[in-house]
SEFIZA-3560 file (N, C-alpha, C; in Angstrom, 3 decimals):
REM SEFIZA-3560
<numar><xx>-8.077</xx><yy>-11.944</yy><zz>10.393</zz><atom>N</atom></numar>
<numar><xx>-6.716</xx><yy>-11.859</yy><zz>9.525</zz><atom>CA</atom></numar>
<numar><xx>-5.539</xx><yy>-11.148</yy><zz>10.525</zz><atom>C</atom></numar>
<numar><xx>-4.916</xx><yy>-12.013</yy><zz>10.363</zz><atom>N</atom></numar>
<numar><xx>-3.188</xx><yy>-11.546</yy><zz>11.322</zz><atom>CA</atom></numar>
<numar><xx>-2.749</xx><yy>-10.434</yy><zz>11.220</zz><atom>C</atom></numar>
<numar><xx>-2.338</xx><yy>-10.163</yy><zz>9.583</zz><atom>N</atom></numar>
<numar><xx>-1.331</xx><yy>-9.206</yy><zz>9.296</zz><atom>CA</atom></numar>
<numar><xx>-1.914</xx><yy>-7.916</yy><zz>8.614</zz><atom>C</atom></numar>
<numar><xx>-1.798</xx><yy>-6.697</yy><zz>8.672</zz><atom>N</atom></numar>
<numar><xx>-1.941</xx><yy>-5.658</yy><zz>7.676</zz><atom>CA</atom></numar>
<numar><xx>-0.614</xx><yy>-5.202</yy><zz>6.944</zz><atom>C</atom></numar>
<numar><xx>-0.501</xx><yy>-5.474</yy><zz>6.011</zz><atom>N</atom></numar>
<numar><xx>0.503</xx><yy>-4.466</yy><zz>5.372</zz><atom>CA</atom></numar>
<numar><xx>-0.151</xx><yy>-3.094</yy><zz>4.643</zz><atom>C</atom></numar>
<numar><xx>1.085</xx><yy>-2.268</yy><zz>5.138</zz><atom>N</atom></numar>
<numar><xx>0.479</xx><yy>-0.762</yy><zz>4.782</zz><atom>CA</atom></numar>
<numar><xx>1.219</xx><yy>-0.273</yy><zz>3.794</zz><atom>C</atom></numar>
<numar><xx>1.156</xx><yy>0.184</yy><zz>2.706</zz><atom>N</atom></numar>
<numar><xx>2.561</xx><yy>0.873</yy><zz>1.916</zz><atom>CA</atom></numar>
<numar><xx>1.755</xx><yy>2.369</yy><zz>1.909</zz><atom>C</atom></numar>
<numar><xx>2.592</xx><yy>3.092</yy><zz>2.186</zz><atom>N</atom></numar>
<numar><xx>2.226</xx><yy>4.223</yy><zz>1.530</zz><atom>CA</atom></numar>
<numar><xx>3.504</xx><yy>5.120</yy><zz>0.695</zz><atom>C</atom></numar>
<numar><xx>2.895</xx><yy>5.572</yy><zz>-0.188</zz><atom>N</atom></numar>
<numar><xx>3.591</xx><yy>6.027</yy><zz>-1.510</zz><atom>CA</atom></numar>
<numar><xx>3.301</xx><yy>7.381</yy><zz>-2.240</zz><atom>C</atom></numar>
<numar><xx>4.132</xx><yy>8.196</yy><zz>-2.623</zz><atom>N</atom></numar>
<numar><xx>3.918</xx><yy>9.478</yy><zz>-3.310</zz><atom>CA</atom></numar>
<numar><xx>4.959</xx><yy>9.966</yy><zz>-4.390</zz><atom>C</atom></numar>
<numar><xx>4.796</xx><yy>9.440</yy><zz>-5.739</zz><atom>N</atom></numar>
<numar><xx>5.599</xx><yy>9.644</yy><zz>-6.582</zz><atom>CA</atom></numar>
<numar><xx>6.928</xx><yy>8.635</yy><zz>-6.784</zz><atom>C</atom></numar>
<numar><xx>6.860</xx><yy>7.501</yy><zz>-6.419</zz><atom>N</atom></numar>
<numar><xx>7.400</xx><yy>6.236</yy><zz>-5.953</zz><atom>CA</atom></numar>
<numar><xx>7.947</xx><yy>5.512</yy><zz>-7.396</zz><atom>C</atom></numar>
<numar><xx>7.485</xx><yy>5.833</yy><zz>-8.518</zz><atom>N</atom></numar>
<numar><xx>7.255</xx><yy>5.221</yy><zz>-9.619</zz><atom>CA</atom></numar>
<numar><xx>8.942</xx><yy>4.479</yy><zz>-9.602</zz><atom>C</atom></numar>
<numar><xx>9.846</xx><yy>4.821</yy><zz>-9.417</zz><atom>N</atom></numar>
<numar><xx>11.339</xx><yy>3.833</yy><zz>-9.542</zz><atom>CA</atom></numar>
<numar><xx>11.603</xx><yy>3.081</yy><zz>-8.666</zz><atom>C</atom></numar>
<numar><xx>10.940</xx><yy>2.668</yy><zz>-7.660</zz><atom>N</atom></numar>
<numar><xx>10.740</xx><yy>2.343</yy><zz>-6.642</zz><atom>CA</atom></numar>
<numar><xx>9.800</xx><yy>1.214</yy><zz>-6.239</zz><atom>C</atom></numar>
<numar><xx>8.574</xx><yy>1.436</yy><zz>-6.514</zz><atom>N</atom></numar>
<numar><xx>7.317</xx><yy>0.995</yy><zz>-6.177</zz><atom>CA</atom></numar>
<numar><xx>7.391</xx><yy>-0.547</yy><zz>-6.314</zz><atom>C</atom></numar>
<numar><xx>7.698</xx><yy>-1.040</yy><zz>-7.921</zz><atom>N</atom></numar>
<numar><xx>7.421</xx><yy>-1.974</yy><zz>-7.982</zz><atom>CA</atom></numar>
<numar><xx>8.278</xx><yy>-3.440</yy><zz>-7.108</zz><atom>C</atom></numar>
<numar><xx>9.523</xx><yy>-2.655</yy><zz>-6.625</zz><atom>N</atom></numar>
<numar><xx>9.978</xx><yy>-3.711</yy><zz>-5.354</zz><atom>CA</atom></numar>
<numar><xx>9.209</xx><yy>-4.230</yy><zz>-4.283</zz><atom>C</atom></numar>
<numar><xx>9.001</xx><yy>-2.932</yy><zz>-4.186</zz><atom>N</atom></numar>
<numar><xx>8.057</xx><yy>-3.057</yy><zz>-2.810</zz><atom>CA</atom></numar>
<numar><xx>6.576</xx><yy>-4.080</yy><zz>-3.183</zz><atom>C</atom></numar>
<numar><xx>6.257</xx><yy>-3.863</yy><zz>-4.131</zz><atom>N</atom></numar>
<numar><xx>4.940</xx><yy>-4.709</yy><zz>-4.901</zz><atom>CA</atom></numar>
<numar><xx>5.225</xx><yy>-6.026</yy><zz>-4.693</zz><atom>C</atom></numar>
<numar><xx>6.652</xx><yy>-6.369</yy><zz>-5.443</zz><atom>N</atom></numar>
<numar><xx>7.200</xx><yy>-7.704</yy><zz>-5.665</zz><atom>CA</atom></numar>
<numar><xx>7.462</xx><yy>-8.194</yy><zz>-4.198</zz><atom>C</atom></numar>
<numar><xx>8.054</xx><yy>-7.852</yy><zz>-3.586</zz><atom>N</atom></numar>
<numar><xx>7.986</xx><yy>-8.263</yy><zz>-1.909</zz><atom>CA</atom></numar>
<numar><xx>6.930</xx><yy>-8.741</yy><zz>-1.279</zz><atom>C</atom></numar>
<numar><xx>6.013</xx><yy>-7.629</yy><zz>-1.287</zz><atom>N</atom></numar>
<numar><xx>4.804</xx><yy>-7.933</yy><zz>-0.545</zz><atom>CA</atom></numar>
<numar><xx>4.036</xx><yy>-9.497</yy><zz>-1.297</zz><atom>C</atom></numar>
<numar><xx>3.833</xx><yy>-9.493</yy><zz>-2.635</zz><atom>N</atom></numar>
<numar><xx>3.394</xx><yy>-10.416</yy><zz>-3.530</zz><atom>CA</atom></numar>
<numar><xx>3.972</xx><yy>-12.056</yy><zz>-3.350</zz><atom>C</atom></numar>
<numar><xx>5.628</xx><yy>-11.565</yy><zz>-2.940</zz><atom>N</atom></numar>
<numar><xx>6.294</xx><yy>-12.931</yy><zz>-3.209</zz><atom>CA</atom></numar>
<numar><xx>6.066</xx><yy>-13.414</yy><zz>-1.307</zz><atom>C</atom></numar>
<numar><xx>5.855</xx><yy>-12.805</yy><zz>-0.716</zz><atom>N</atom></numar>
<numar><xx>5.737</xx><yy>-13.596</yy><zz>1.045</zz><atom>CA</atom></numar>
<numar><xx>5.004</xx><yy>-14.582</yy><zz>0.768</zz><atom>C</atom></numar>
<numar><xx>5.784</xx><yy>-16.068</yy><zz>1.722</zz><atom>N</atom></numar>
<numar><xx>5.201</xx><yy>-16.953</yy><zz>1.338</zz><atom>CA</atom></numar>
<numar><xx>3.876</xx><yy>-17.149</yy><zz>2.413</zz><atom>C</atom></numar>
<numar><xx>3.576</xx><yy>-16.067</yy><zz>3.526</zz><atom>N</atom></numar>
<numar><xx>2.533</xx><yy>-15.960</yy><zz>3.922</zz><atom>CA</atom></numar>
<numar><xx>1.480</xx><yy>-15.791</yy><zz>3.269</zz><atom>C</atom></numar>
<numar><xx>0.354</xx><yy>-16.098</yy><zz>3.176</zz><atom>N</atom></numar>
<numar><xx>-0.697</xx><yy>-15.482</yy><zz>2.399</zz><atom>CA</atom></numar>
<numar><xx>-1.751</xx><yy>-14.854</yy><zz>3.243</zz><atom>C</atom></numar>
<numar><xx>-1.399</xx><yy>-15.036</yy><zz>4.316</zz><atom>N</atom></numar>
<numar><xx>-2.752</xx><yy>-14.368</yy><zz>5.138</zz><atom>CA</atom></numar>
<numar><xx>-2.820</xx><yy>-12.866</yy><zz>5.612</zz><atom>C</atom></numar>
<numar><xx>-3.158</xx><yy>-11.684</yy><zz>4.768</zz><atom>N</atom></numar>
<numar><xx>-2.682</xx><yy>-10.858</yy><zz>5.025</zz><atom>CA</atom></numar>
<numar><xx>-3.301</xx><yy>-9.990</yy><zz>4.147</zz><atom>C</atom></numar>
<numar><xx>-3.986</xx><yy>-8.501</yy><zz>4.807</zz><atom>N</atom></numar>
<numar><xx>-4.683</xx><yy>-8.046</yy><zz>3.851</zz><atom>CA</atom></numar>
<numar><xx>-3.547</xx><yy>-6.629</yy><zz>3.635</zz><atom>C</atom></numar>
<numar><xx>-3.453</xx><yy>-6.257</yy><zz>2.449</zz><atom>N</atom></numar>
<numar><xx>-2.483</xx><yy>-5.212</yy><zz>1.893</zz><atom>CA</atom></numar>
<numar><xx>-2.876</xx><yy>-3.771</yy><zz>1.449</zz><atom>C</atom></numar>
<numar><xx>-2.824</xx><yy>-2.858</yy><zz>2.553</zz><atom>N</atom></numar>
<numar><xx>-3.755</xx><yy>-1.519</yy><zz>1.930</zz><atom>CA</atom></numar>
<numar><xx>-2.334</xx><yy>-0.945</yy><zz>1.712</zz><atom>C</atom></numar>
<numar><xx>-2.904</xx><yy>0.204</yy><zz>0.185</zz><atom>N</atom></numar>
<numar><xx>-1.917</xx><yy>1.018</yy><zz>-0.015</zz><atom>CA</atom></numar>
<numar><xx>-2.731</xx><yy>2.189</yy><zz>-0.174</zz><atom>C</atom></numar>
<numar><xx>-1.662</xx><yy>3.135</yy><zz>0.637</zz><atom>N</atom></numar>
<numar><xx>-2.066</xx><yy>4.766</yy><zz>0.105</zz><atom>CA</atom></numar>
<numar><xx>-0.841</xx><yy>5.579</yy><zz>-0.528</zz><atom>C</atom></numar>
<numar><xx>-1.370</xx><yy>6.042</yy><zz>-1.526</zz><atom>N</atom></numar>
<numar><xx>-0.659</xx><yy>7.059</yy><zz>-2.418</zz><atom>CA</atom></numar>
<numar><xx>-1.273</xx><yy>7.985</yy><zz>-2.343</zz><atom>C</atom></numar>
<numar><xx>-0.638</xx><yy>9.010</yy><zz>-2.378</zz><atom>N</atom></numar>
<numar><xx>-0.369</xx><yy>10.591</yy><zz>-1.899</zz><atom>CA</atom></numar>
<numar><xx>-1.235</xx><yy>11.312</yy><zz>-2.979</zz><atom>C</atom></numar>
<numar><xx>-1.202</xx><yy>10.629</yy><zz>-3.982</zz><atom>N</atom></numar>
<numar><xx>-1.572</xx><yy>11.293</yy><zz>-5.584</zz><atom>CA</atom></numar>
<numar><xx>-0.927</xx><yy>11.437</yy><zz>-6.297</zz><atom>C</atom></numar>
<numar><xx>-0.022</xx><yy>10.378</yy><zz>-6.498</zz><atom>N</atom></numar>
<numar><xx>1.250</xx><yy>10.791</yy><zz>-7.655</zz><atom>CA</atom></numar>
<numar><xx>0.845</xx><yy>10.977</yy><zz>-8.824</zz><atom>C</atom></numar>
<numar><xx>1.822</xx><yy>11.666</yy><zz>-9.358</zz><atom>N</atom></numar>
<numar><xx>1.782</xx><yy>11.869</yy><zz>-10.908</zz><atom>CA</atom></numar>
<numar><xx>2.921</xx><yy>11.716</yy><zz>-12.069</zz><atom>C</atom></numar>
<numar><xx>3.653</xx><yy>10.705</yy><zz>-11.097</zz><atom>N</atom></numar>
<numar><xx>4.639</xx><yy>9.930</yy><zz>-11.960</zz><atom>CA</atom></numar>
<numar><xx>4.596</xx><yy>8.762</yy><zz>-12.311</zz><atom>C</atom></numar>
<numar><xx>3.741</xx><yy>7.823</yy><zz>-12.363</zz><atom>N</atom></numar>
<numar><xx>3.277</xx><yy>6.872</yy><zz>-13.014</zz><atom>CA</atom></numar>
<numar><xx>2.972</xx><yy>5.838</yy><zz>-11.976</zz><atom>C</atom></numar>
<numar><xx>3.278</xx><yy>6.458</yy><zz>-10.631</zz><atom>N</atom></numar>
<numar><xx>3.021</xx><yy>5.323</yy><zz>-9.425</zz><atom>CA</atom></numar>
<numar><xx>2.092</xx><yy>4.331</yy><zz>-9.783</zz><atom>C</atom></numar>
<numar><xx>0.824</xx><yy>5.148</yy><zz>-9.429</zz><atom>N</atom></numar>
<numar><xx>-0.322</xx><yy>4.357</yy><zz>-9.538</zz><atom>CA</atom></numar>
<numar><xx>-0.732</xx><yy>3.554</yy><zz>-10.590</zz><atom>C</atom></numar>
<numar><xx>-0.314</xx><yy>3.346</yy><zz>-11.666</zz><atom>N</atom></numar>
<numar><xx>-0.147</xx><yy>2.553</yy><zz>-12.632</zz><atom>CA</atom></numar>
<numar><xx>0.646</xx><yy>1.625</yy><zz>-12.810</zz><atom>C</atom></numar>
<numar><xx>1.691</xx><yy>1.627</yy><zz>-11.987</zz><atom>N</atom></numar>
<numar><xx>2.281</xx><yy>0.210</yy><zz>-11.287</zz><atom>CA</atom></numar>
<numar><xx>1.590</xx><yy>-0.289</yy><zz>-10.105</zz><atom>C</atom></numar>
<numar><xx>1.415</xx><yy>0.255</yy><zz>-9.485</zz><atom>N</atom></numar>
<numar><xx>0.265</xx><yy>-0.088</yy><zz>-8.432</zz><atom>CA</atom></numar>
<numar><xx>-0.863</xx><yy>-0.683</yy><zz>-8.920</zz><atom>C</atom></numar>
<numar><xx>-1.286</xx><yy>-0.020</yy><zz>-9.330</zz><atom>N</atom></numar>
<numar><xx>-2.283</xx><yy>-1.211</yy><zz>-10.580</zz><atom>CA</atom></numar>
<numar><xx>-2.501</xx><yy>-2.644</yy><zz>-11.309</zz><atom>C</atom></numar>
<numar><xx>-1.583</xx><yy>-2.686</yy><zz>-11.179</zz><atom>N</atom></numar>
<numar><xx>-0.467</xx><yy>-4.030</yy><zz>-12.299</zz><atom>CA</atom></numar>
<numar><xx>-1.168</xx><yy>-4.814</yy><zz>-10.740</zz><atom>C</atom></numar>
<numar><xx>-0.801</xx><yy>-4.549</yy><zz>-9.433</zz><atom>N</atom></numar>
<numar><xx>-1.032</xx><yy>-5.845</yy><zz>-8.573</zz><atom>CA</atom></numar>
<numar><xx>-2.752</xx><yy>-6.068</yy><zz>-7.660</zz><atom>C</atom></numar>
<numar><xx>-3.370</xx><yy>-4.985</yy><zz>-8.529</zz><atom>N</atom></numar>
<numar><xx>-4.782</xx><yy>-4.638</yy><zz>-8.082</zz><atom>CA</atom></numar>
<numar><xx>-5.213</xx><yy>-5.556</yy><zz>-7.529</zz><atom>C</atom></numar>
<numar><xx>-5.306</xx><yy>-7.050</yy><zz>-8.094</zz><atom>N</atom></numar>
<numar><xx>-5.915</xx><yy>-8.223</yy><zz>-7.750</zz><atom>CA</atom></numar>
<numar><xx>-5.620</xx><yy>-8.666</yy><zz>-6.249</zz><atom>C</atom></numar>
<numar><xx>-4.434</xx><yy>-8.252</yy><zz>-5.948</zz><atom>N</atom></numar>
<numar><xx>-3.832</xx><yy>-8.651</yy><zz>-4.709</zz><atom>CA</atom></numar>
<numar><xx>-3.847</xx><yy>-7.242</yy><zz>-3.451</zz><atom>C</atom></numar>
<numar><xx>-4.013</xx><yy>-6.351</yy><zz>-3.949</zz><atom>N</atom></numar>
<numar><xx>-4.536</xx><yy>-5.160</yy><zz>-3.146</zz><atom>CA</atom></numar>
<numar><xx>-5.889</xx><yy>-5.009</yy><zz>-2.344</zz><atom>C</atom></numar>
<numar><xx>-5.854</xx><yy>-5.067</yy><zz>-1.182</zz><atom>N</atom></numar>
<numar><xx>-7.304</xx><yy>-5.241</yy><zz>-0.760</zz><atom>CA</atom></numar>
<numar><xx>-7.813</xx><yy>-4.050</yy><zz>-0.243</zz><atom>C</atom></numar>
<numar><xx>-7.205</xx><yy>-2.662</yy><zz>-0.333</zz><atom>N</atom></numar>
<numar><xx>-7.806</xx><yy>-1.439</yy><zz>-0.341</zz><atom>CA</atom></numar>
<numar><xx>-6.617</xx><yy>-0.553</yy><zz>-0.732</zz><atom>C</atom></numar>
<numar><xx>-6.998</xx><yy>0.228</yy><zz>-1.907</zz><atom>N</atom></numar>
<numar><xx>-6.143</xx><yy>1.268</yy><zz>-2.535</zz><atom>CA</atom></numar>
<numar><xx>-6.792</xx><yy>2.574</yy><zz>-2.170</zz><atom>C</atom></numar>
<numar><xx>-6.155</xx><yy>3.362</yy><zz>-1.832</zz><atom>N</atom></numar>
<numar><xx>-6.336</xx><yy>4.622</yy><zz>-1.754</zz><atom>CA</atom></numar>
<numar><xx>-5.707</xx><yy>5.561</yy><zz>-2.698</zz><atom>C</atom></numar>
<numar><xx>-6.277</xx><yy>6.391</yy><zz>-3.300</zz><atom>N</atom></numar>
<numar><xx>-5.190</xx><yy>7.512</yy><zz>-3.926</zz><atom>CA</atom></numar>
<numar><xx>-5.479</xx><yy>8.525</yy><zz>-3.797</zz><atom>C</atom></numar>
<numar><xx>-5.043</xx><yy>9.723</yy><zz>-2.823</zz><atom>N</atom></numar>
<numar><xx>-6.052</xx><yy>10.832</yy><zz>-2.917</zz><atom>CA</atom></numar>
<numar><xx>-4.419</xx><yy>11.508</yy><zz>-2.293</zz><atom>C</atom></numar>
<numar><xx>-4.451</xx><yy>13.345</yy><zz>-2.215</zz><atom>N</atom></numar>
<numar><xx>-3.658</xx><yy>13.888</yy><zz>-1.799</zz><atom>CA</atom></numar>
<numar><xx>-3.776</xx><yy>13.742</yy><zz>-0.502</zz><atom>C</atom></numar>
<numar><xx>-2.903</xx><yy>14.062</yy><zz>0.246</zz><atom>N</atom></numar>
<numar><xx>-2.833</xx><yy>14.019</yy><zz>1.832</zz><atom>CA</atom></numar>
<numar><xx>-2.133</xx><yy>15.033</yy><zz>2.423</zz><atom>C</atom></numar>
<numar><xx>-1.781</xx><yy>15.040</yy><zz>3.916</zz><atom>N</atom></numar>
<numar><xx>-0.875</xx><yy>16.059</yy><zz>4.542</zz><atom>CA</atom></numar>
<numar><xx>0.224</xx><yy>15.341</yy><zz>4.800</zz><atom>C</atom></numar>
<numar><xx>1.343</xx><yy>14.901</yy><zz>4.032</zz><atom>N</atom></numar>
<numar><xx>2.000</xx><yy>13.949</yy><zz>4.416</zz><atom>CA</atom></numar>
<numar><xx>2.057</xx><yy>12.413</yy><zz>4.832</zz><atom>C</atom></numar>
<numar><xx>3.115</xx><yy>11.930</yy><zz>4.886</zz><atom>N</atom></numar>
<numar><xx>3.145</xx><yy>10.275</yy><zz>5.442</zz><atom>CA</atom></numar>
<numar><xx>2.351</xx><yy>9.921</yy><zz>6.830</zz><atom>C</atom></numar>
<numar><xx>2.740</xx><yy>10.871</yy><zz>7.672</zz><atom>N</atom></numar>
<numar><xx>2.144</xx><yy>10.405</yy><zz>8.677</zz><atom>CA</atom></numar>
<numar><xx>0.093</xx><yy>10.361</yy><zz>8.724</zz><atom>C</atom></numar>
<numar><xx>-0.179</xx><yy>10.955</yy><zz>7.755</zz><atom>N</atom></numar>
<numar><xx>-1.217</xx><yy>11.472</yy><zz>7.491</zz><atom>CA</atom></numar>
<numar><xx>-1.975</xx><yy>10.089</yy><zz>6.597</zz><atom>C</atom></numar>
<numar><xx>-1.167</xx><yy>9.809</yy><zz>5.611</zz><atom>N</atom></numar>
<numar><xx>-1.237</xx><yy>8.855</yy><zz>5.207</zz><atom>CA</atom></numar>
<numar><xx>-1.077</xx><yy>7.426</yy><zz>5.443</zz><atom>C</atom></numar>
<numar><xx>-0.452</xx><yy>7.462</yy><zz>6.692</zz><atom>N</atom></numar>
<numar><xx>-0.296</xx><yy>5.664</yy><zz>7.569</zz><atom>CA</atom></numar>
<numar><xx>-1.425</xx><yy>5.838</yy><zz>8.408</zz><atom>C</atom></numar>
<numar><xx>-1.641</xx><yy>6.508</yy><zz>9.055</zz><atom>N</atom></numar>
<numar><xx>-3.371</xx><yy>7.108</yy><zz>9.864</zz><atom>CA</atom></numar>
<numar><xx>-4.349</xx><yy>6.510</yy><zz>9.098</zz><atom>C</atom></numar>
<numar><xx>-4.437</xx><yy>7.126</yy><zz>7.527</zz><atom>N</atom></numar>
<numar><xx>-5.236</xx><yy>6.634</yy><zz>6.578</zz><atom>CA</atom></numar>
<numar><xx>-5.332</xx><yy>5.082</yy><zz>6.418</zz><atom>C</atom></numar>
<numar><xx>-4.152</xx><yy>4.496</yy><zz>6.104</zz><atom>N</atom></numar>
<numar><xx>-4.280</xx><yy>2.811</yy><zz>5.892</zz><atom>CA</atom></numar>
<numar><xx>-4.299</xx><yy>2.409</yy><zz>7.806</zz><atom>C</atom></numar>
<numar><xx>-4.250</xx><yy>2.875</yy><zz>8.666</zz><atom>N</atom></numar>
<numar><xx>-4.481</xx><yy>2.044</yy><zz>9.986</zz><atom>CA</atom></numar>
<numar><xx>-6.004</xx><yy>2.158</yy><zz>10.068</zz><atom>C</atom></numar>
<numar><xx>-6.422</xx><yy>3.577</yy><zz>9.795</zz><atom>N</atom></numar>
<numar><xx>-8.038</xx><yy>3.230</yy><zz>10.118</zz><atom>CA</atom></numar>
<numar><xx>-8.745</xx><yy>2.777</yy><zz>9.350</zz><atom>C</atom></numar>
<numar><xx>-8.166</xx><yy>1.740</yy><zz>8.027</zz><atom>N</atom></numar>
<numar><xx>-8.822</xx><yy>0.807</yy><zz>7.270</zz><atom>CA</atom></numar>
<numar><xx>-8.380</xx><yy>-1.164</yy><zz>7.786</zz><atom>C</atom></numar>
<numar><xx>-7.402</xx><yy>-0.746</yy><zz>8.127</zz><atom>N</atom></numar>
<numar><xx>-6.786</xx><yy>-2.142</yy><zz>8.716</zz><atom>CA</atom></numar>
<numar><xx>-7.645</xx><yy>-2.818</yy><zz>9.520</zz><atom>C</atom></numar>
<numar><xx>-7.739</xx><yy>-3.886</yy><zz>9.545</zz><atom>N</atom></numar>
<numar><xx>-8.490</xx><yy>-5.231</yy><zz>10.528</zz><atom>CA</atom></numar>
<numar><xx>-7.235</xx><yy>-6.154</yy><zz>10.625</zz><atom>C</atom></numar>
<numar><xx>-6.042</xx><yy>-6.248</yy><zz>10.595</zz><atom>N</atom></numar>
<numar><xx>-5.374</xx><yy>-7.397</yy><zz>10.942</zz><atom>CA</atom></numar>
<numar><xx>-4.851</xx><yy>-6.974</yy><zz>12.558</zz><atom>C</atom></numar>
<numar><xx>-4.373</xx><yy>-7.983</yy><zz>13.302</zz><atom>N</atom></numar>
<numar><xx>-3.994</xx><yy>-7.623</yy><zz>14.889</zz><atom>CA</atom></numar>
<numar><xx>-2.258</xx><yy>-7.094</yy><zz>14.834</zz><atom>C</atom></numar>
<numar><xx>-1.671</xx><yy>-7.374</yy><zz>13.513</zz><atom>N</atom></numar>
<numar><xx>-0.397</xx><yy>-6.634</yy><zz>13.604</zz><atom>CA</atom></numar>
<numar><xx>-0.568</xx><yy>-5.944</yy><zz>11.973</zz><atom>C</atom></numar>
<numar><xx>0.020</xx><yy>-4.446</yy><zz>12.504</zz><atom>N</atom></numar>
<numar><xx>0.255</xx><yy>-3.314</yy><zz>11.239</zz><atom>CA</atom></numar>
<numar><xx>1.526</xx><yy>-3.575</yy><zz>11.086</zz><atom>C</atom></numar>
<numar><xx>1.768</xx><yy>-3.832</yy><zz>9.745</zz><atom>N</atom></numar>
<numar><xx>3.458</xx><yy>-3.571</yy><zz>9.254</zz><atom>CA</atom></numar>
<numar><xx>3.360</xx><yy>-2.584</yy><zz>8.341</zz><atom>C</atom></numar>
<numar><xx>4.577</xx><yy>-1.588</yy><zz>8.300</zz><atom>N</atom></numar>
<numar><xx>4.357</xx><yy>-0.337</yy><zz>7.060</zz><atom>CA</atom></numar>
<numar><xx>5.770</xx><yy>-0.992</yy><zz>6.170</zz><atom>C</atom></numar>
//
């Protein structure tokens, strides 16, 4: 695996679809996609679930902020390069 794309989010229902579309529309398909959601309550997870077949790892749980979420993604990543 060359690339790990890590998406971290919390209550981003207004914008998460744009991010998801950007990831799935990449011409390079040799990557894993890790989504770390901080336990959103605004419908973010419902939107993310629409892309579940393309997501390698989906974590949705409370965390201690963006850097904690990023570290969760890093721990699960297998790529040579990590892209946030």
